[in-house]
RODRENVEX-169374 format. One record per residue (C-alpha): residue number from 1; residue in one letter; x, y, z. Coordinates in steps of 0.1 Angstrom, whole numbers. Layout:
  num  residu     xx     yy     zz
  NUM       a      X      Y      Z
...
//
This chain:
  num  residu     xx     yy     zz
    1       m   -169   -102    -76
    2       a   -150   -134    -76
    3       n   -120   -114    -90
    4       i   -111    -90    -63
    5       s    -78    -74    -74
    6       k    -47    -69    -47
    7       k    -28    -40    -58
    8       v      4    -25    -50
    9       t      2      4    -24
   10       w     16     40    -23
   11       s     35     30      7
   12       g     47      1    -13
   13       r     42    -24     15
   14       d     20    -53     17
   15       d      5    -58     57
   16       e     -3    -88     78
   17       e    -41    -86     69
   18       q    -32    -91     30
   19       k    -17   -127     39
   20       r    -42   -134     61
   21       q    -66   -126     30
   22       q    -54   -153      6
   23       e    -58   -182     32
   24       p    -80   -209     23
   25       g   -117   -207     34
   26       e   -120   -170     40
   27       g   -145   -155     23
   28       t   -141   -122      4
   29       p   -159    -93     21
   30       l   -191    -77      6
   31       l   -207    -39      3
   32       n   -232    -49     26
   33       g   -221    -80     50
   34       s   -239   -102     23
   35       t   -209   -126     23
   36       s   -189   -142     51
   37       g   -154   -128     58
   38       p   -124   -107     76
   39       e   -146    -81     75
   40       g   -182    -95     69
   41       r   -211   -107     98
   42       h   -196   -127    134
   43       s   -213   -153    150
   44       r   -189   -149    183
   45       q   -211   -151    212
   46       f   -205   -132    242
   47       p   -215   -139    278
   48       h   -239   -111    282
   49       a   -268   -108    252
   50       n   -268    -68    261
   51       f   -236    -75    242
   52       f   -238    -75    205
   53       r   -223    -69    174
   54       i   -231    -44    145
   55       g   -208    -50    114
   56       q   -185    -41     92
   57       l   -171    -10    108
   58       s   -139     10     96
   59       t   -112    -18     92
   60       v    -81      4    110
   61       n    -52     -3    121
   62       l    -39     25    142
   63       d     -4      6    153
   64       d      9      3    113
   65       d     39     25    126
   66       i     47     -2    153
   67       q     38    -31    128
   68       e     60    -17     99
   69       l     84    -11    120
   70       e     85    -49    132
   71       t     77    -63    100
   72       e    108    -43     80
   73       k    110    -68     53
   74       s     79    -68     28
   75       p     69   -100     15
   76       p     81   -111    -22
   77       s     54    -93    -44
   78       p     32   -118    -69
   79       k     44   -123   -104
   80       e     16   -103   -120
   81       i    -15    -82   -101
   82       p    -46    -82   -117
   83       h    -62    -46   -121
   84       n    -99    -42   -110
   85       e   -110     -5   -111
   86       k   -141    -10    -92
   87       l   -121    -17    -61
   88       l   -118      3    -30
   89       s    -90     -6     -5
   90       l   -100    -13     33
   91       k    -63     -5     42
   92       y    -69     32     40
   93       e    -79     43     71
   94       s    -97     77     84
   95       l    -83    101    106
   96       d   -105    114    135
   97       y   -113    151    122
   98       d   -140    150    150
   99       n   -127    156    187
  100       s   -141    137    214
  101       e   -155    157    231
  102       n   -155    133    266
  103       l   -151    150    299
  104       l   -117    150    300
  105       f   -114    173    269
  106       l   -142    197    284
  107       e   -128    203    320
  108       e   -100    210    301
  109       e   -115    234    278
  110       r   -130    248    308
  111       r   -101    257    331
  112       i    -85    276    296
  113       n    -96    313    302
  114       r    -97    343    277
  115       t    -57    342    284
  116       g    -56    308    277
  117       f    -70    309    244
  118       r    -54    340    233
  119       t    -20    321    240
  120       v    -32    292    215
  121       e    -46    310    187
  122       i    -10    332    191
  123       t      6    300    190
  124       r    -10    287    160
  125       w      6    317    144
  126       i     39    313    157
  127       i     41    278    141
  128       c     28    291    110
  129       g     55    312    102
  130       l     82    285    114
  131       i     66    261     89
  132       g     70    297     60
  133       i     98    300     71
  134       l    116    265     72
  135       t     98    256     39
  136       g    113    287     26
  137       l    150    275     30
  138       v    144    237     19
  139       a    131    254    -12
  140       c    165    274    -10
  141       f    185    243     -5
  142       i    166    223    -35
  143       d    171    249    -56
  144       i    209    257    -52
  145       v    216    223    -50
  146       v    197    214    -83
  147       e    215    244   -104
  148       k    249    233    -89
  149       l    244    197    -94
  150       a    232    204   -133
  151       g    251    232   -141
  152       l    281    210   -132
  153       k    266    175   -156
  154       y    257    205   -180
  155       h    291    224   -185
  156       v    313    191   -185
  157       v    288    175   -212
  158       k    289    209   -233
  159       e    329    210   -228
  160       n    331    172   -243
  161       i    303    178   -271
  162       d    325    206   -284
  163       k    355    188   -281
  164       f    342    160   -302
  165       t    322    180   -327
  166       e    355    189   -350
  167       n    368    158   -341
  168       g    343    133   -344
  169       g    336    105   -318
  170       l    301    123   -305
  171       s    290     88   -297
  172       f    312     90   -263
  173       s    292    125   -252
  174       l    260    107   -259
  175       l    274     82   -233
  176       l    285    107   -213
  177       w    253    126   -208
  178       a    231     92   -208
  179       s    257     83   -179
  180       w    252    113   -159
  181       n    214    109   -162
  182       s    212     72   -151
  183       a    234     79   -125
  184       f    216    110   -107
  185       v    181     91   -115
  186       m    195     57   -101
  187       v    203     73    -67
  188       g    173     91    -66
  189       s    153     61    -73
  190       l    171     37    -53
  191       l    160     62    -23
  192       v    128     65    -33
  193       a    125     22    -40
  194       f    140     13    -12
  195       g    144     43     13
  196       e    102     57     16
  197       p     82     45    -15
  198       i     55     70     -3
  199       a     79     98    -16
  200       s     77     89    -51
  201       g     56    115    -76
  202       s     50    150    -63
  203       g     28    137    -33
  204       i      2    163    -41
  205       p    -26    131    -45
  206       q    -16    121    -12
  207       i    -15    155      4
  208       k    -52    158    -10
  209       c    -63    122      6
  210       f    -47    134     40
  211       l    -64    167     40
  212       n   -100    149     30
  213       g    -96    123     62
  214       v    -77     92     47
  215       k    -46     84     65
  216       i    -22     74     43
  217       p     12     54     57
  218       h     43     78     60
  219       v     30    105     43
  220       v     40    135     68
  221       r     73    115     82
  222       l    108    133     83
  223       k    124    102     65
  224       t     97    107     40
  225       l    106    147     36
  226       i    146    134     36
  227       v    142    112      6
  228       k    118    134    -11
  229       v    138    168     -8
  230       c    174    144    -21
  231       g    152    123    -45
  232       v    136    157    -66
  233       i    172    173    -67
  234       l    187    140    -83
  235       s    156    135   -104
  236       v    157    170   -120
  237       a    197    170   -119
  238       g    190    135   -138
  239       g    177    152   -167
  240       l    139    137   -165
  241       a    110    155   -178
  242       v     99    168   -143
  243       g    106    197   -121
  244       k    107    204    -87
  245       e     77    227    -75
  246       g     56    199    -75
  247       p     72    178    -45
  248       m     75    212    -23
  249       i     38    211    -16
  250       h     41    176      3
  251       s     75    188     16
  252       g     57    220     32
  253       s     34    196     42
  254       v     53    173     56
  255       i     72    204     76
  256       a     40    212     88
  257       a     32    178    104
  258       g     63    182    122
  259       i     64    215    136
  260       s     29    214    148
  261       q     37    187    170
  262       g     64    196    189
  263       r     81    165    183
  264       s     98    138    160
  265       t     85    100    166
  266       s    110     92    140
  267       l    141    107    160
  268       k    121    100    190
  269       k    128    133    205
  270       d    100    152    225
  271       f    105    190    231
  272       k     76    196    252
  273       i     61    225    230
  274       f     30    225    210
  275       e     13    193    229
  276       y    -22    210    227
  277       f    -21    205    190
  278       r    -13    168    191
  279       r    -48    155    171
  280       d    -54    152    140
  281       t    -77    180    139
  282       e    -49    206    145
  283       k    -28    188    123
  284       r    -49    190     92
  285       d    -51    232     96
  286       f    -11    226     98
  287       v     -5    208     64
  288       s    -33    227     47
  289       a     -6    259     54
  290       g     21    236     48
  291       a      8    226     13
  292       a      5    259      5
  293       a     40    274     20
  294       g     52    250     -5
  295       v     32    263    -36
  296       s     45    297    -26
  297       a     82    290    -27
  298       a     76    272    -58
  299       f     58    299    -76
  300       g     64    327    -57
  301       a     28    327    -54
  302       p     11    331    -17
  303       v    -24    341    -27
  304       g    -23    313    -53
  305       g    -11    287    -28
  306       v    -38    295     -3
  307       l    -60    293    -30
  308       f    -45    260    -41
  309       s    -48    245     -6
  310       l    -85    259     -7
  311       e    -91    242    -41
  312       e    -73    209    -43
  313       g    -67    200     -8
  314       a    -88    215     26
  315       s   -117    197     34
  316       f   -125    223     64
  317       w   -119    258     58
  318       n   -125    288     80
  319       q   -113    324     75
  320       l    -91    324    107
  321       l    -77    296     89
  322       t    -74    315     57
  323       w    -59    343     71
  324       r    -31    323     90
  325       i    -24    297     57
  326       f    -19    335     39
  327       f      8    344     67
  328       a     22    308     63
  329       s     27    314     25
  330       m     38    350     29
  331       i     68    343     55
  332       s     77    313     28
  333       t     83    334     -2
  334       f     98    359     18
  335       t    126    337     30
  336       l    131    319     -5
  337       n    132    358    -13
  338       f    162    370     12
  339       v    178    339     13
  340       l    179    337    -28
  341       s    195    375    -29
  342       i    223    368     -5
  343       y    230    336    -24
  344       n    233    355    -59
  345       n    253    384    -41
  346       k    225    407    -43
  347       p    217    414     -5
  348       g    180    428     -1
  349       d    172    426    -39
  350       l    141    409    -33
  351       s    138    397    -71
  352       y    137    358    -60
  353       p    102    355    -50
  354       g     97    312    -59
  355       l    115    285    -81
  356       i    107    294   -110
  357       n     96    330   -123
  358       f     80    331   -152
  359       g     93    366   -164
  360       r     73    400   -165
  361       f     59    404   -199
  362       d     58    436   -224
  363       t     23    440   -220
  364       k     23    476   -234
  365       e     30    468   -266
  366       n     12    431   -264
  367       g    -17    433   -251
  368       y    -48    415   -264
  369       d    -80    428   -283
  370       i   -114    413   -281
  371       y   -112    391   -311
  372       e    -86    372   -294
  373       i   -106    358   -265
  374       f   -123    331   -300
  375       i    -85    320   -302
  376       f    -78    318   -266
  377       i   -109    293   -263
  378       c    -98    274   -292
  379       m    -64    275   -274
  380       g    -83    259   -241
  381       a   -102    233   -261
  382       i    -66    219   -277
  383       g    -51    224   -242
  384       g    -83    198   -230
  385       i    -76    175   -252
  386       l    -42    174   -251
  387       g    -43    172   -215
  388       a    -71    144   -218
  389       v    -51    123   -237
  390       f    -18    127   -215
  391       n    -40    115   -185
  392       a    -55     84   -204
  393       a    -21     75   -217
  394       n     -7     74   -180
  395       y    -35     60   -166
  396       w    -29     25   -187
  397       l      9     28   -176
  398       t      1     34   -144
  399       i    -20     -2   -150
  400       f     11    -16   -165
  401       r     36     -5   -138
  402       i     13    -19   -115
  403       r      6    -54   -129
  404       y     44    -59   -143
  405       i     68    -33   -123
  406       h     59    -38    -87
  407       r     92    -55    -76
  408       r    117    -24    -64
  409       y    147    -33    -84
  410       l    125    -35   -119
  411       q    112      2   -105
  412       v    149     12   -102
  413       v    158      0   -136
  414       e    124     16   -153
  415       a    139     49   -142
  416       m    173     47   -152
  417       l    160     36   -185
  418       v    139     67   -190
  419       a    168     85   -182
  420       a    194     69   -209
  421       v    165     73   -234
  422       t    155    111   -224
  423       a    191    118   -228
  424       t    194    101   -261
  425       i    163    111   -272
  426       a    173    151   -269
  427       f    212    142   -281
  428       i    196    129   -314
  429       m    173    155   -318
  430       i    200    185   -311
  431       y    223    160   -337
  432       y    201    168   -365
  433       s    182    198   -355
  434       n    196    226   -380
  435       d    181    253   -366
  436       c    210    279   -358
  437       q    200    310   -340
  438       p    224    340   -339
  439       l    243    338   -304
  440       q    229    370   -282
  441       e    242    378   -245
  442       n    225    359   -217
  443       s    205    343   -242
  444       i    208    305   -234
  445       e    231    294   -204
  446       y    249    268   -217
  447       p    247    268   -256
  448       l    256    243   -281
  449       q    270    253   -315
  450       l    276    217   -329
  451       f    274    219   -367
  452       c    264    257   -368
  453       a    281    284   -377
  454       d    305    307   -355
  455       g    284    329   -333
  456       q    251    309   -342
  457       y    238    283   -312
  458       n    216    251   -320
  459       s    180    267   -311
  460       m    173    227   -302
  461       a    195    225   -278
  462       s    183    255   -258
  463       t    151    235   -248
  464       f    170    202   -240
  465       f    202    212   -227
  466       t    191    229   -201
  467       t    169    225   -164
  468       p    128    226   -179
  469       e    126    259   -157
  470       r    152    279   -177
  471       s    131    265   -211
  472       v    101    276   -201
  473       r    114    311   -197
  474       s    131    311   -232
  475       l     96    297   -248
  476       f     83    328   -230
  477       h    102    355   -237
  478       d    129    348   -263
  479       p    125    370   -294
  480       a    102    367   -325
  481       g    123    340   -348
  482       s    141    321   -321
  483       f    127    290   -328
  484       n    118    270   -360
  485       p     86    256   -364
  486       l     99    223   -372
  487       t    116    226   -339
  488       l     86    232   -318
  489       g     66    209   -331
  490       l     91    178   -332
  491       f     99    192   -295
  492       t     62    189   -280
  493       l     52    156   -296
  494       v     86    137   -281
  495       y     86    158   -245
  496       f     47    151   -246
  497       i     53    114   -244
  498       l     87    112   -222
  499       a     67    138   -196
  500       c     40    109   -200
  501       w     63     82   -195
  502       t     83     98   -165
  503       y     52    108   -142
  504       g     45     73   -122
  505       l     82     63   -119
  506       t     98     58    -88
  507       v    110     88    -84
  508       s    107    123    -66
  509       a     88    146    -94
  510       g     63    174   -100
  511       v     42    173   -132
  512       f     35    211   -133
  513       i     66    219   -151
  514       p     64    193   -177
  515       s     30    202   -181
  516       l     39    243   -189
  517       l     65    237   -212
  518       i     51    210   -232
  519       g     24    238   -234
  520       a     45    267   -240
  521       a     62    248   -269
  522       w     29    242   -288
  523       g     12    274   -278
  524       r     45    294   -293
  525       l     45    271   -325
  526       f      5    282   -325
  527       g     15    319   -322
  528       i     37    318   -352
  529       l     18    298   -372
  530       l    -10    324   -366
  531       a     12    353   -372
  532       s     27    337   -405
  533       g    -13    332   -419
  534       t    -19    369   -408
  535       g     10    385   -426
  536       g     32    390   -395
  537       a      8    411   -372
  538       a     21    428   -346
  539       w     -9    411   -320
  540       a      3    376   -327
  541       d     31    376   -302
  542       p     42    340   -296
  543       g     54    347   -262
  544       k     19    359   -254
  545       y      7    325   -270
  546       a     34    307   -254
  547       l     16    314   -218
  548       m    -18    308   -230
  549       g    -10    273   -240
  550       a     12    266   -209
  551       a    -20    275   -187
  552       a    -42    256   -213
  553       q    -22    221   -209
  554       l    -17    222   -173
  555       g    -48    229   -169
  556       g    -61    203   -189
  557       i    -41    178   -169
  558       v    -47    186   -132
  559       r    -81    204   -140
  560       m    -72    234   -117
  561       t    -87    269   -124
  562       l    -90    291    -92
  563       s    -57    288    -81
  564       l    -37    282   -108
  565       t    -54    315   -127
  566       v    -36    333    -96
  567       i     -5    309    -93
  568       i      2    323   -131
  569       v    -10    359   -127
  570       e     16    362    -96
  571       a     45    343   -116
  572       t     42    363   -148
  573       g     39    401   -124
  574       n     15    412   -146
  575       v    -26    411   -143
  576       t    -32    421   -176
  577       y    -36    384   -191
  578       g    -59    375   -160
  579       f    -90    374   -180
  580       p    -76    352   -208
  581       v    -57    330   -186
  582       m    -90    321   -167
  583       l   -109    317   -198
  584       v    -85    294   -209
  585       l    -83    273   -177
  586       m   -119    271   -174
  587       t   -122    258   -212
  588       a    -95    236   -208
  589       k   -115    220   -174
  590       i   -144    218   -193
  591       v   -135    198   -225
  592       g   -111    176   -204
  593       d   -138    164   -179
  594       c   -161    149   -208
  595       f   -130    126   -217
  596       i   -118    117   -181
  597       e   -103    128   -147
  598       g    -75    148   -138
  599       l    -45    138   -133
  600       y    -40    135    -94
  601       d    -80    122    -94
  602       i    -67     90   -116
  603       h    -42     79    -94
  604       i    -62     85    -62
  605       k    -85     61    -81
  606       l    -60     37    -89
  607       q    -46     30    -55
  608       s    -84     24    -44
  609       v    -86     51    -17
  610       p   -115     60      2
  611       f   -116     96    -13
  612       l   -146    120     -6
  613       h   -156    144    -32
  614       w   -174    175    -21
  615       e   -207    163    -30
  616       a   -229    129    -29
  617       p   -233    106    -67
  618       v   -261    131    -82
  619       t   -287    103    -84
  620       s   -279     89    -48
  621       h   -307    103    -32
  622       s   -330     68    -37
  623       l   -303     54     -9
  624       i   -309     54     27
  625       s   -285     48     58
  626       r   -303     18     64
  627       e   -292      0     31
  628       v   -255     18     32
  629       m   -247     13     73
  630       s   -231    -13     78
  631       a   -247    -34    106
  632       p   -248    -55    128
  633       v   -221    -33    150
  634       t   -196    -41    179
  635       c   -208    -26    204
  636       i   -193    -19    246
  637       r   -213    -14    274
  638       r   -203     19    297
  639       q   -190     -7    325
  640       e   -174    -35    309
  641       k   -151    -64    313
  642       v   -111    -61    308
  643       g   -110    -92    291
  644       v   -141    -87    271
  645       i   -127    -52    256
  646       v    -90    -68    254
  647       d   -107    -97    230
  648       i   -124    -70    207
  649       l    -95    -56    201
  650       s    -72    -85    198
  651       d    -96    -97    169
  652       t    -79    -97    139
  653       s   -115   -101    119
  654       s   -130    -68    129
  655       n   -101    -43    135
  656       h   -126    -15    140
  657       n   -117     15    155
  658       g   -146     34    169
  659       f   -174     10    190
  660       p   -209     26    202
  661       v   -209     26    242
  662       v   -241     13    251
  663       e   -265     10    285
  664       n   -256    -16    312
  665       n   -293    -26    306
  666       s   -303    -58    327
  667       d   -331    -60    304
  668       t   -320    -81    278
  669       a   -353    -86    255
  670       q   -347    -47    242
  671       p   -314    -39    225
  672       p   -293    -12    247
  673       r   -299     30    241
  674       l   -264     47    227
  675       c   -245     68    257
  676       g   -211     72    235
  677       l   -190     62    212
  678       i   -152     56    224
  679       l   -121     52    199
  680       r   -100     21    199
  681       s    -72     48    206
  682       q    -83     55    239
  683       l    -91     19    251
  684       i    -51      9    242
  685       v    -43     38    266
  686       l    -68     33    291
  687       l    -52     -4    292
  688       k    -19      3    286
  689       h    -22     31    325
  690       k    -45      0    336
  691       v    -75     24    341
  692       f   -100     -1    359
  693       v   -115    -17    389
  694       e   -120    -50    407
  695       r   -155    -46    411
  696       a   -183    -20    396
  697       n   -188     -2    431
  698       m   -154      4    436
  699       s   -136     38    426
  700       l   -105     40    407
  701       t    -73     40    429
  702       q    -50     50    396
  703       r    -40     84    391
  704       r    -68    103    374
  705       l    -55    103    332
  706       k    -55    137    320
  707       l    -53    141    280
  708       k    -16    149    282
  709       d    -16    106    285
  710       f    -35    105    251
  711       r    -18    136    235
  712       d     16    118    247
  713       a      5     85    226
  714       y     -5    102    194
  715       p      0     94    167
  716       r     17     60    172
  717       f     -7     43    199
  718       p     10     11    209
  719       p     -5    -22    196
  720       i    -29    -42    217
  721       q     -8    -72    217
  722       s     20    -49    235
  723       i      1    -47    265
  724       h      0    -74    290
  725       v    -31    -79    310
  726       s    -34   -109    331
  727       q    -59   -133    342
  728       d    -71   -120    375
  729       e    -71    -81    354
  730       r    -91    -95    328
  731       e   -122   -100    355
  732       c   -117    -60    364
  733       l   -144    -35    350
  734       m   -138     -6    329
  735       d   -160     25    330
  736       m   -164     43    298
  737       t   -180     74    316
  738       e   -155     98    317
  739       f   -133     91    283
  740       m   -160     84    258
  741       n   -175    109    237
  742       p   -209    112    252
  743       t   -224    133    222
  744       p   -212    114    192
  745       y   -231    123    156
  746       t   -259    104    149
  747       v   -289     99    123
  748       p   -321     80    120
  749       q   -323     48     96
  750       d   -342     67     68
  751       a   -316     97     62
  752       s   -308     99     28
  753       l   -273     92     15
  754       p   -261    130     -1
  755       r   -271    141     36
  756       l   -248    118     50
  757       f   -226    124     27
  758       k   -225    162     40
  759       l   -222    152     75
  760       f   -192    135     69
  761       r   -178    156     45
  762       a   -180    190     67
  763       l   -178    177     98
  764       g   -151    157     90
  765       l   -164    125    106
  766       r   -154     89    114
  767       h   -183     74    123
  768       l   -217     83    124
  769       v   -237     60    146
  770       v   -276     50    130
  771       v   -305     46    155
  772       d   -336     39    159
  773       g   -366     61    176
  774       h   -355     48    209
  775       n   -319     58    202
  776       r   -309     22    202
  777       v   -278     16    178
  778       v   -293     -4    146
  779       g   -258      6    124
  780       i   -230     29    117
  781       v   -216     45     89
  782       t   -182     51     81
  783       r   -159     66     50
  784       k   -158     33     31
  785       d   -197     30     34
  786       l   -201     61     15
  787       a   -170     63     -5
  788       r   -181     28    -24
  789       y   -206     44    -43
  790       r   -199     66    -75
  791       i   -211     76   -111
  792       g   -202     49   -134
  793       r   -211     46   -171
  794       e   -241     28   -163
  795       g   -253     57   -133
  796       l   -250     45    -99
  797       e   -228     18    -93
  798       e   -212      2    -61
  799       l   -176     -8    -59
  800       y   -159    -42    -43
  801       l   -140    -39    -12
  802       a   -111    -59     -6
  803       q    -85    -62     18
  804       t    -54    -49      0
//
């Protein structure tokens, strides 16, 4: 327990709490307040006995955005960062998905008539439509620019290779290819590492956490979107083993978060629209729609986008939300389709539904028979095993990066190194390959002849010397005999290693297409070997088995089933292979889960995020709320002195976000009863507007606050340090009655952990007050109190908590 790790976060920035954590004399915060420290018990006394502290609450930092602006330069990183997988970070805070039903909220809702509610609902549909349109346009921009940049690179390199093949000096061609790749990747990595580190990777783990209720700094900012889009363009054009489809999910989510708020906090521009939706609950629903629209734009799969958002992201769902999300997905794929038809000089020809189109499979001649079901199951098992190997290797590689490659310039250097190595390996494999195939019309966009005879092209080049999306289509639809088994085997092995090395670099990149490409290669090889073993049977079509291999490999890595089935079916435009794909994905997930978790879950765990799964650990019924809760708690009286409130909010050792409000009880012998819950953000707004009086029997003289005042401050509430309170004002009283939530969710002391878990997960809670039989506060449960329990190798285990 003494060795608590310090870790690199998704945002790539340390905060002041980490510095305080390492000051001498501070203890390590433990799970149940058993030792002293920044989050442990406090001995501070207040003048009233009925004001009491009950423990370790969620260590919230609502002002992280303001603080980050003040401390733009991050402190120097340590030489080595030890890794401890049994760690839960206290730096990630929860989002307020539960509406605070105070008097202001209820009065506003009661004032809205039926027509008003209908207007609000219509506005939600309008926002979803705008999300779909903008996500589709961003996808078009990415697709067109990647095509132009990659086309320019491949055209120049191809001409150079063709020129030096006869004259000698192909080493210059290799240098040119590696230089192009490194230059593109360097710019993209610089943007991510020094511009916005949260934009690295696909963004799917971060969006999963956001929809789960975890506040990830910078995850839905405009700056993040710009860096994400530019970064993924340069990563794909730089020849890395990545795809541009995964980042579309993150991009759609950022677009949704921005559109739904009707303003840009980054640009400090408020359009004075959609003010009703400025709260975490509404933003969550729109981000779900944005994620679905991103999937739809990437794969041309509106239904698959809805199911992806349901299966992988949303912590809350209802029927109306389903329809709105489907509408956003439909508009997204239509926008992409329509714009690309104009770009390709075929206006109105809606045959460009997504960034990748797997093409149609000829199922009239190449269906499947019942005896092939066992073959598909075997392929699913192979995909699960290979996926587990991929995830395990990437897990250890990520730990290595956390420990040794945490400096930003090192991250850029690593990305450039991978780009150069990828180009070098590809060139060497193409150079030594003797797999020459007859050149057919439109068979390959940039055919390399090298040492093949006239009228032939190098088959290995058709996999490396093009974008990954085009390589996938080639493996799916090129006729039998287009690839030598040795070519496919070598490509599978090399690309598997390159993709595993690439995922986790400080670049914007997805893992969907590399996984599909790996699976398509070994699946086609499987089909070729099967055909040769059965005397060239007509049913052993290599393209069909390439599709099954692609599904198996992707399922084995990301462990999606339902949504991935629909995405593949929609992307192929044929439901004939729906059942085999489903069977393959289920088998891959079952087999892969026997060894290790899915890739996204691994990276969430590596960042020590307090992520709540759908169900509590299966053996946790023996734990009750008395054992799980944090105690003692910081409570505030219904009428409290301003000075006391300022001191509470300014206490850096207990930066709590929610405070139970208790009665002003004159009897000091008994703890006061609970009468509500108020948030840090609400208290800050009240202090900012000076909503307090000199004496308890005086009425408010200031203007009456409305919900608009709280929404105007959302989501970047000012830090308490920026609010000036004079010495006279510290003696004034603040009445919480109008602003607190008078009906917070509470549980008795004997409630089981699974029951607490269900309440938290289903209702999107942030604080759950534990009371005794007389409705007196005895503790509080937050996300960290639940997320710290998980099933380990030896049964139920507790994770260490640390300010990282």
